[in-house]
Biopython code that builds the backbone (N, CA, C, O; Angstrom):
import numpy as np
from Bio.PDB.StructureBuilder import StructureBuilder

atoms = [
    (1, "MET", "N", (133.987, 104.354, 37.758)),
    (1, "MET", "CA", (135.192, 105.015, 37.877)),
    (1, "MET", "C", (135.071, 105.999, 38.874)),
    (1, "MET", "O", (136.106, 106.161, 39.521)),
    (2, "LEU", "N", (133.938, 106.836, 39.250)),
    (2, "LEU", "CA", (133.698, 107.677, 40.224)),
    (2, "LEU", "C", (134.099, 107.198, 41.432)),
    (2, "LEU", "O", (134.967, 107.774, 42.087)),
    (3, "ALA", "N", (133.379, 105.874, 41.915)),
    (3, "ALA", "CA", (133.726, 105.651, 43.173)),
    (3, "ALA", "C", (135.282, 105.298, 43.287)),
    (3, "ALA", "O", (135.705, 105.259, 44.442)),
    (4, "ALA", "N", (136.032, 105.081, 42.448)),
    (4, "ALA", "CA", (137.380, 104.853, 42.545)),
    (4, "ALA", "C", (138.155, 106.191, 42.871)),
    (4, "ALA", "O", (139.339, 106.079, 43.189)),
    (5, "THR", "N", (137.627, 107.350, 42.824)),
    (5, "THR", "CA", (138.280, 108.320, 43.055)),
    (5, "THR", "C", (138.082, 108.911, 44.366)),
    (5, "THR", "O", (138.491, 110.024, 44.699)),
    (6, "THR", "N", (137.368, 108.024, 45.157)),
    (6, "THR", "CA", (137.005, 108.184, 46.561)),
    (6, "THR", "C", (137.461, 107.148, 47.679)),
    (6, "THR", "O", (137.333, 107.184, 48.903)),
    (7, "ALA", "N", (138.131, 106.060, 46.690)),
    (7, "ALA", "CA", (138.685, 104.883, 47.338)),
    (7, "ALA", "C", (139.810, 105.136, 48.389)),
    (7, "ALA", "O", (140.744, 105.931, 48.282)),
    (8, "ALA", "N", (139.525, 104.283, 49.442)),
    (8, "ALA", "CA", (140.498, 104.231, 50.447)),
    (8, "ALA", "C", (141.995, 104.469, 50.225)),
    (8, "ALA", "O", (142.650, 105.392, 50.709)),
    (9, "GLU", "N", (142.522, 103.301, 49.260)),
    (9, "GLU", "CA", (143.721, 103.142, 48.790)),
    (9, "GLU", "C", (144.247, 104.198, 47.841)),
    (9, "GLU", "O", (143.710, 104.375, 46.748)),
    (10, "PRO", "N", (145.414, 104.983, 48.296)),
    (10, "PRO", "CA", (145.871, 106.218, 47.570)),
    (10, "PRO", "C", (146.204, 105.679, 45.997)),
    (10, "PRO", "O", (145.953, 106.450, 45.072)),
    (11, "HIS", "N", (146.674, 104.578, 45.762)),
    (11, "HIS", "CA", (147.217, 103.989, 44.495)),
    (11, "HIS", "C", (145.922, 104.250, 43.414)),
    (11, "HIS", "O", (145.991, 104.826, 42.328)),
    (12, "VAL", "N", (144.725, 103.646, 44.054)),
    (12, "VAL", "CA", (143.461, 103.611, 43.449)),
    (12, "VAL", "C", (142.925, 104.919, 43.122)),
    (12, "VAL", "O", (142.328, 105.206, 42.085)),
    (13, "ARG", "N", (143.213, 105.754, 44.181)),
    (13, "ARG", "CA", (142.300, 107.158, 43.673)),
    (13, "ARG", "C", (143.447, 107.810, 42.799)),
    (13, "ARG", "O", (142.912, 108.571, 41.993)),
    (14, "ALA", "N", (144.722, 107.799, 42.666)),
    (14, "ALA", "CA", (145.670, 108.156, 42.074)),
    (14, "ALA", "C", (145.227, 107.821, 40.428)),
    (14, "ALA", "O", (145.064, 108.660, 39.543)),
    (15, "HIS", "N", (145.103, 106.477, 40.326)),
    (15, "HIS", "CA", (144.858, 106.014, 39.178)),
    (15, "HIS", "C", (143.459, 106.357, 38.465)),
    (15, "HIS", "O", (143.328, 106.520, 37.252)),
    (16, "ALA", "N", (142.391, 106.440, 39.466)),
    (16, "ALA", "CA", (141.266, 106.752, 38.741)),
    (16, "ALA", "C", (141.375, 108.307, 38.320)),
    (16, "ALA", "O", (140.939, 108.594, 37.205)),
    (17, "ILE", "N", (141.912, 109.317, 39.108)),
    (17, "ILE", "CA", (142.285, 110.549, 38.875)),
    (17, "ILE", "C", (142.838, 110.763, 37.577)),
    (17, "ILE", "O", (142.281, 111.544, 36.806)),
    (18, "ALA", "N", (144.082, 110.027, 37.191)),
    (18, "ALA", "CA", (144.979, 110.271, 36.025)),
    (18, "ALA", "C", (143.779, 109.891, 35.018)),
    (18, "ALA", "O", (143.553, 110.696, 34.114)),
    (19, "THR", "N", (143.022, 108.770, 35.100)),
    (19, "THR", "CA", (142.259, 108.353, 33.806)),
    (19, "THR", "C", (141.394, 109.203, 33.663)),
    (19, "THR", "O", (141.102, 109.364, 32.479)),
    (20, "GLN", "N", (140.583, 110.132, 34.702)),
    (20, "GLN", "CA", (139.887, 110.966, 34.136)),
    (20, "GLN", "C", (140.195, 112.220, 33.689)),
    (20, "GLN", "O", (139.457, 113.012, 33.103)),
    (21, "ARG", "N", (141.533, 112.361, 34.061)),
    (21, "ARG", "CA", (142.499, 113.693, 33.413)),
    (21, "ARG", "C", (142.515, 113.345, 31.789)),
    (21, "ARG", "O", (142.299, 114.205, 30.935)),
    (22, "LEU", "N", (142.791, 112.010, 31.505)),
    (22, "LEU", "CA", (143.243, 111.642, 30.066)),
    (22, "LEU", "C", (142.066, 111.414, 29.296)),
    (22, "LEU", "O", (142.097, 111.404, 28.066)),
    (23, "LEU", "N", (140.890, 111.207, 30.053)),
    (23, "LEU", "CA", (139.565, 111.304, 29.367)),
    (23, "LEU", "C", (139.202, 112.592, 29.011)),
    (23, "LEU", "O", (138.650, 112.820, 27.935)),
    (24, "ARG", "N", (139.505, 113.589, 29.945)),
    (24, "ARG", "CA", (139.171, 115.129, 29.432)),
    (24, "ARG", "C", (140.345, 115.809, 28.442)),
    (24, "ARG", "O", (140.169, 116.778, 27.703)),
    (25, "ASP", "N", (141.389, 115.171, 28.590)),
    (25, "ASP", "CA", (142.648, 115.632, 27.857)),
    (25, "ASP", "C", (143.503, 114.770, 27.365)),
    (25, "ASP", "O", (144.637, 114.767, 27.845)),
    (26, "PRO", "N", (143.224, 114.002, 26.483)),
    (26, "PRO", "CA", (144.116, 112.890, 25.879)),
    (26, "PRO", "C", (145.486, 113.426, 25.333)),
    (26, "PRO", "O", (146.426, 112.633, 25.285)),
    (27, "ASP", "N", (145.658, 114.715, 24.921)),
    (27, "ASP", "CA", (146.923, 115.204, 24.586)),
    (27, "ASP", "C", (147.841, 115.675, 25.691)),
    (27, "ASP", "O", (148.937, 116.175, 25.441)),
    (28, "ALA", "N", (147.348, 115.496, 26.988)),
    (28, "ALA", "CA", (148.269, 115.874, 28.301)),
    (28, "ALA", "C", (149.584, 114.688, 28.422)),
    (28, "ALA", "O", (150.738, 114.848, 28.819)),
    (29, "GLY", "N", (149.045, 113.745, 28.026)),
    (29, "GLY", "CA", (149.753, 112.523, 28.269)),
    (29, "GLY", "C", (149.746, 112.009, 29.625)),
    (29, "GLY", "O", (149.373, 112.736, 30.546)),
    (30, "PHE", "N", (150.216, 110.536, 29.871)),
    (30, "PHE", "CA", (149.941, 109.561, 30.864)),
    (30, "PHE", "C", (150.758, 110.212, 32.156)),
    (30, "PHE", "O", (150.278, 110.290, 33.287)),
    (31, "GLU", "N", (151.988, 110.633, 31.802)),
    (31, "GLU", "CA", (152.974, 111.175, 32.966)),
    (31, "GLU", "C", (152.677, 112.527, 33.553)),
    (31, "GLU", "O", (152.936, 112.782, 34.729)),
    (32, "CYS", "N", (152.073, 113.484, 32.636)),
    (32, "CYS", "CA", (151.476, 114.518, 33.054)),
    (32, "CYS", "C", (150.480, 114.101, 34.148)),
    (32, "CYS", "O", (150.649, 114.345, 35.343)),
    (33, "ALA", "N", (149.320, 113.385, 33.578)),
    (33, "ALA", "CA", (148.158, 113.120, 34.544)),
    (33, "ALA", "C", (148.278, 112.396, 35.774)),
    (33, "ALA", "O", (147.651, 112.621, 36.810)),
    (34, "ILE", "N", (149.284, 111.354, 35.537)),
    (34, "ILE", "CA", (149.670, 110.622, 36.771)),
    (34, "ILE", "C", (150.316, 111.353, 37.862)),
    (34, "ILE", "O", (150.045, 111.055, 39.026)),
    (35, "GLU", "N", (151.333, 112.494, 37.523)),
    (35, "GLU", "CA", (151.796, 113.460, 38.553)),
    (35, "GLU", "C", (150.751, 114.195, 39.128)),
    (35, "GLU", "O", (150.625, 114.353, 40.343)),
    (36, "GLU", "N", (149.935, 114.686, 38.197)),
    (36, "GLU", "CA", (148.854, 115.566, 38.952)),
    (36, "GLU", "C", (147.888, 114.689, 39.804)),
    (36, "GLU", "O", (147.331, 115.115, 40.815)),
    (37, "ALA", "N", (147.765, 113.664, 39.402)),
    (37, "ALA", "CA", (146.871, 112.792, 40.125)),
    (37, "ALA", "C", (147.407, 112.510, 41.724)),
    (37, "ALA", "O", (146.750, 112.578, 42.762)),
    (38, "LYS", "N", (148.935, 112.149, 41.516)),
    (38, "LYS", "CA", (149.577, 111.956, 42.653)),
    (38, "LYS", "C", (149.594, 113.186, 43.784)),
    (38, "LYS", "O", (149.619, 113.050, 45.007)),
    (39, "ARG", "N", (149.572, 114.375, 43.047)),
    (39, "ARG", "CA", (149.687, 115.681, 44.116)),
    (39, "ARG", "C", (148.076, 115.916, 44.810)),
    (39, "ARG", "O", (147.823, 116.210, 45.978)),
    (40, "VAL", "N", (147.179, 115.699, 43.760)),
    (40, "VAL", "CA", (145.813, 115.658, 44.339)),
    (40, "VAL", "C", (145.569, 114.626, 45.617)),
    (40, "VAL", "O", (145.023, 114.961, 46.668)),
    (41, "VAL", "N", (146.012, 113.485, 45.355)),
    (41, "VAL", "CA", (145.898, 112.506, 46.468)),
    (41, "VAL", "C", (146.755, 112.794, 47.703)),
    (41, "VAL", "O", (146.258, 112.533, 48.799)),
    (42, "ALA", "N", (147.828, 113.237, 47.651)),
    (42, "ALA", "CA", (148.921, 113.713, 48.359)),
    (42, "ALA", "C", (148.210, 114.745, 49.176)),
    (42, "ALA", "O", (148.295, 114.657, 50.401)),
    (43, "LEU", "N", (147.444, 115.814, 48.578)),
    (43, "LEU", "CA", (146.889, 116.825, 49.313)),
    (43, "LEU", "C", (145.326, 116.410, 49.708)),
    (43, "LEU", "O", (144.530, 117.291, 50.035)),
    (44, "GLY", "N", (145.041, 115.367, 49.668)),
    (44, "GLY", "CA", (143.784, 114.935, 50.240)),
    (44, "GLY", "C", (142.614, 115.266, 49.221)),
    (44, "GLY", "O", (141.497, 115.297, 49.738)),
    (45, "GLY", "N", (142.672, 115.480, 48.069)),
    (45, "GLY", "CA", (141.480, 115.910, 47.542)),
    (45, "GLY", "C", (140.803, 114.956, 46.889)),
    (45, "GLY", "O", (141.189, 113.803, 47.083)),
    (46, "PHE", "N", (139.754, 115.153, 46.054)),
    (46, "PHE", "CA", (138.883, 114.218, 45.349)),
    (46, "PHE", "C", (138.256, 113.307, 46.251)),
    (46, "PHE", "O", (138.258, 112.088, 46.080)),
    (47, "GLY", "N", (137.723, 113.891, 47.205)),
    (47, "GLY", "CA", (136.669, 112.892, 48.210)),
    (47, "GLY", "C", (137.561, 112.020, 49.031)),
    (47, "GLY", "O", (136.949, 111.019, 49.404)),
    (48, "GLN", "N", (138.674, 112.057, 49.397)),
    (48, "GLN", "CA", (139.407, 111.500, 50.195)),
    (48, "GLN", "C", (138.484, 111.598, 51.711)),
    (48, "GLN", "O", (138.268, 112.695, 52.227)),
    (49, "GLU", "N", (138.030, 110.417, 52.272)),
    (49, "GLU", "CA", (137.277, 110.405, 53.510)),
    (49, "GLU", "C", (138.138, 110.152, 54.626)),
    (49, "GLU", "O", (139.054, 109.342, 54.490)),
    (50, "GLY", "N", (137.947, 110.775, 55.766)),
    (50, "GLY", "CA", (138.882, 110.210, 56.908)),
    (50, "GLY", "C", (139.312, 111.267, 57.679)),
    (50, "GLY", "O", (140.058, 111.070, 58.638)),
]
sb = StructureBuilder()
sb.init_structure("model")
sb.init_model(0)
sb.init_chain("A")
sb.init_seg("    ")
for serial, (resi, resn, name, xyz) in enumerate(atoms, 1):
    if name == "N":
        sb.init_residue(resn, " ", resi, " ")
    sb.init_atom(name, np.array(xyz, "f"), 0.0, 1.0, " ", f" {name:<3s}", serial, name[0])
structure = sb.get_structure()
């Protein structure tokens, strides 16, 4: 899963980040996790290369 957080495809990174978030805090809920992941990807976080 760690490799997916640095994938070139934004949707792959967002999914991996959301999954990590849910593993850390299962009570957060999927919608919250996916929205946070989209923000991270949009801002170029979590190891995006380029």
